[in-house]
N, C-alpha and C positions, 0 to 999 in steps of 0.2 A: 398644281400638285408637284411641287418640287421637294417634298419631304423625303428624307432618306427612308429606304425600305430595308427592313431587317430581313436577312435571308431566313428561310424556314428553319434550317438547321440551327441557326443562332437563336432563334426564338424558342425552339424546343430546348436547347441547352440552357438558356436563361430560366425557363420555366422549371426544368429539372433541378437546377441549382437552388431555386427558391423553395421548391417542394422538399428537397433533401434537407435543407436547413430547418424547415418547419418540423420535419419528422425527427431530426436530432433534438430540437428543443422539446418536443413532446415526449420523446423517450427519456430525456434527462429529467424532465418534470415528473414523469411516471416513476422512474427509479428513485427519485427523492420523495415520493409520496405526496406530491403537490397537486395531483389531479383530483377533482371532486369525485366522490364515490359513484355518482351516476355515470360519469364518463368512464371510469375504470370498469364498471359493469358492462357498458356498451362495448368497450374495447375487448373485453374477455369474450363476450358473445360473438363478436365479429371474428376474433381469432379462432374460436371453436368451430364456427361455420367454415372458415377458410381451411382449417385442417381436415374437416369432413369432406369438403369438395376435393381436396388434394388426394385424400385416401380413396375416394370414389373413382377419381380419374386413374389412379394407379391400378385399382382393381379392374377397371374396364380395359385398360391397356394390357393387362396380363392375360 
């Protein structure tokens, strides 16, 4: 086992970079209207749920 070991921080940074690039591509496709209607509906539902959870958390904290 002489393979190089990637430090945990570097592995996380690499994964974050790939995820951020994928999100940028998705957002660009969405802005250009290139996402299928089903995917757009799913994203809107998820965003609505996220906003609701955020509002609930603010209400509980207040």
